[in-house]
Backbone as CSV, one residue per row, in Angstrom:
resi,resn,N_x,N_y,N_z,CA_x,CA_y,CA_z,C_x,C_y,C_z
1,MET,32.356,18.087,-6.738,31.893,16.602,-7.117,32.408,15.465,-6.146
2,VAL,31.964,14.345,-5.720,32.307,13.649,-4.873,33.134,12.409,-5.629
3,LYS,34.205,12.052,-5.318,35.064,11.078,-6.075,34.416,9.631,-6.214
4,GLY,33.973,8.952,-7.261,33.263,7.814,-7.385,34.185,6.609,-6.668
5,GLY,33.112,5.453,-6.121,33.988,4.378,-5.703,32.714,3.772,-4.851
6,LEU,33.178,2.744,-4.303,32.258,1.928,-3.565,31.911,2.110,-2.318
7,LEU,30.462,2.462,-1.896,30.350,2.937,-0.685,29.752,1.967,0.000
8,LYS,30.114,1.626,1.450,29.882,0.289,2.135,28.538,1.113,2.854
9,ASP,27.845,-0.256,3.581,27.162,0.321,4.383,27.442,0.844,5.597
10,ASP,28.702,0.683,6.145,29.115,1.161,7.166,30.004,2.555,6.928
11,ALA,30.073,3.030,5.578,30.469,4.446,5.461,30.719,5.633,6.341
12,ASP,31.274,6.475,6.307,31.229,7.664,7.234,30.760,9.088,6.192
13,TRP,29.509,9.399,6.235,29.409,10.401,5.222,30.040,11.427,5.328
14,SER,30.468,11.843,6.723,31.008,13.229,6.774,32.260,13.092,5.967
15,LYS,33.157,12.165,5.538,34.380,12.073,5.011,34.169,12.360,3.756
16,LEU,33.315,12.179,3.087,32.843,12.337,1.488,32.813,13.437,1.322
17,GLY,32.729,14.693,2.023,32.504,16.119,1.371,31.486,16.543,0.798
18,VAL,30.304,15.738,1.454,28.973,16.056,0.485,28.442,17.189,1.415
19,LYS,28.064,18.278,0.350,27.485,19.671,0.703,26.101,19.402,0.859
20,GLU,25.504,20.263,1.669,23.805,20.237,1.891,23.379,20.649,0.689
21,GLY,22.036,20.210,0.103,21.845,20.464,-1.163,22.424,19.706,-2.336
22,GLN,23.300,19.306,-2.037,23.781,18.479,-3.256,23.666,17.233,-4.091
23,LYS,23.169,17.169,-5.201,22.418,15.854,-5.731,23.283,14.883,-5.861
24,LEU,23.119,13.835,-5.522,23.783,12.495,-5.696,23.021,11.784,-6.612
25,MET,23.987,11.121,-7.347,23.381,9.598,-8.067,24.034,8.412,-7.933
26,MET,23.117,7.791,-7.437,23.472,6.491,-6.684,23.000,5.448,-7.986
27,MET,24.159,4.286,-7.675,24.005,3.114,-8.637,24.056,2.172,-7.783
28,GLY,23.430,0.942,-8.159,23.729,-0.653,-7.614,22.718,-1.668,-7.849
29,THR,22.458,-2.209,-7.094,21.274,-3.436,-7.438,20.197,-3.511,-6.129
30,ALA,19.187,-3.737,-6.461,18.192,-3.967,-5.237,18.747,-5.330,-4.479
31,ASP,18.266,-5.751,-3.327,18.665,-6.902,-2.499,17.952,-7.746,-3.540
32,GLU,16.591,-7.656,-3.925,15.938,-8.702,-4.762,14.857,-7.814,-5.692
33,ILE,15.028,-8.556,-6.950,14.405,-7.656,-8.028,12.784,-7.892,-8.050
34,VAL,11.898,-7.300,-7.908,10.658,-7.234,-7.553,9.854,-7.687,-8.850
35,LYS,9.268,-9.014,-9.087,8.609,-9.405,-10.147,7.322,-8.744,-10.649
36,ALA,6.843,-8.694,-11.796,5.601,-8.254,-11.979,4.786,-9.464,-11.780
37,PRO,3.465,-8.775,-11.614,2.660,-9.736,-11.123,2.323,-10.493,-12.486
38,GLU,1.832,-11.919,-12.103,1.728,-12.721,-13.313,0.007,-12.447,-13.723
39,LYS,-0.564,-11.884,-13.041,-2.113,-11.697,-13.688,-2.345,-10.461,-13.004
40,GLY,-2.729,-9.444,-14.096,-3.127,-8.035,-13.584,-4.427,-7.578,-13.087
41,PRO,-4.686,-6.656,-12.722,-6.119,-6.524,-12.016,-7.502,-6.908,-13.191
42,VAL,-8.656,-7.232,-12.575,-9.366,-7.650,-13.326,-10.795,-6.526,-12.758
43,PHE,-10.904,-5.998,-13.886,-12.403,-5.030,-13.420,-13.676,-5.626,-13.653
44,MET,-14.538,-5.008,-12.749,-15.856,-5.676,-12.716,-16.560,-5.850,-13.983
45,GLU,-16.345,-4.660,-15.029,-16.784,-4.699,-16.283,-16.444,-5.438,-17.077
46,ASP,-14.970,-5.816,-16.755,-14.503,-7.031,-17.853,-15.147,-8.256,-17.603
47,LEU,-15.833,-8.902,-16.424,-16.131,-9.848,-16.274,-17.489,-10.336,-17.150
48,PRO,-17.935,-11.323,-17.080,-18.836,-11.919,-17.909,-19.798,-11.471,-16.856
49,GLU,-21.528,-11.337,-17.779,-22.611,-10.797,-16.717,-22.777,-11.577,-15.661
50,GLU,-23.096,-13.043,-15.661,-22.754,-14.011,-14.426,-22.099,-13.635,-13.445
51,GLU,-20.773,-13.567,-13.781,-20.132,-13.169,-12.615,-20.037,-11.665,-11.796
52,GLN,-20.375,-10.853,-13.175,-20.627,-9.570,-12.358,-21.674,-9.411,-11.480
53,VAL,-22.765,-10.225,-11.755,-24.174,-10.569,-10.742,-23.479,-11.330,-9.290
54,VAL,-22.614,-12.145,-9.314,-22.181,-12.609,-8.129,-21.211,-11.532,-7.272
55,ALA,-20.359,-11.235,-7.954,-19.461,-10.015,-7.668,-20.191,-8.682,-6.819
56,PHE,-21.406,-8.460,-7.382,-21.820,-7.469,-7.154,-22.808,-7.800,-5.600
57,GLN,-23.250,-9.110,-5.822,-24.141,-9.603,-4.643,-23.075,-9.578,-3.424
58,HIS,-21.955,-10.077,-3.722,-20.722,-10.256,-2.405,-20.577,-8.699,-2.154
59,ILE,-20.140,-7.725,-2.864,-20.052,-6.387,-2.675,-21.178,-5.818,-1.496
60,LYS,-22.349,-6.366,-2.104,-23.368,-5.738,-0.973,-23.572,-6.047,0.151
61,ARG,-23.388,-7.681,0.105,-23.265,-8.445,1.544,-22.234,-7.817,2.352
62,GLU,-21.247,-7.475,1.893,-20.015,-7.312,2.613,-20.319,-5.549,3.524
63,LYS,-20.784,-4.891,2.582,-21.350,-3.527,2.645,-22.444,-3.355,3.886
64,TYR,-23.199,-4.427,3.724,-24.411,-4.535,4.842,-23.619,-5.237,6.062
65,LYS,-22.771,-5.883,6.066,-22.193,-6.358,7.256,-21.516,-5.175,7.767
66,GLU,-20.887,-4.561,7.000,-20.010,-3.450,7.683,-20.946,-2.111,8.412
67,THR,-21.793,-2.049,7.515,-22.856,-1.118,7.893,-23.764,-1.780,9.180
68,GLU,-24.128,-2.738,9.399,-24.683,-3.445,10.384,-23.911,-3.302,11.630
69,GLY,-22.631,-3.712,11.669,-21.689,-3.346,12.610,-21.383,-2.170,13.125
70,VAL,-21.569,-1.263,12.403,-21.451,0.465,12.878,-22.579,0.529,13.433
71,ALA,-23.866,0.353,13.185,-24.915,0.804,13.720,-24.996,-0.053,14.815
72,ASP,-24.743,-1.658,14.958,-24.359,-1.896,16.593,-23.683,-1.147,17.620
73,ASN,-22.437,-1.046,16.998,-21.544,-0.417,17.819,-22.300,1.133,18.397
74,PHE,-22.903,1.885,17.299,-23.363,2.882,17.573,-24.485,2.996,18.766
75,SER,-25.194,2.182,18.615,-26.482,1.933,19.708,-25.814,1.435,20.959
76,ARG,-24.725,0.640,20.761,-23.977,0.415,21.976,-23.560,1.312,23.083
77,ILE,-23.003,2.181,22.289,-22.439,3.666,22.499,-23.495,4.621,23.217
78,LEU,-24.338,4.558,22.488,-25.352,5.576,22.977,-26.169,5.190,24.188
79,GLN,-26.118,3.498,24.414,-26.775,3.089,25.513,-26.238,3.152,26.631
80,GLN,-24.688,3.072,26.538,-23.679,3.390,27.424,-23.923,4.662,28.148
81,ASP,-23.936,5.757,27.109,-23.822,7.209,27.456,-24.942,7.680,28.171
82,PHE,-26.222,7.087,27.775,-27.455,7.711,28.210,-28.202,6.795,29.677
83,VAL,-27.080,5.646,29.880,-28.164,4.789,30.763,-27.661,5.250,32.207
């Protein structure tokens, strides 16, 4: 066992006598406590029907933009390789 005590940031671990594979229990406090989000995730199924329609249209529009960009890049690559 390692004798308990305050372990500072600049402590020399070789002087503690820790063996390979030995399990250590560390206790202390975090620099800052992470707070839980005030509002949890909102699932599309939980939205009112009108908001579901708007959200779905937004998703479709974003996917179309993404696909369109990929197609444009692909056609540019093909033109460069075969010209």
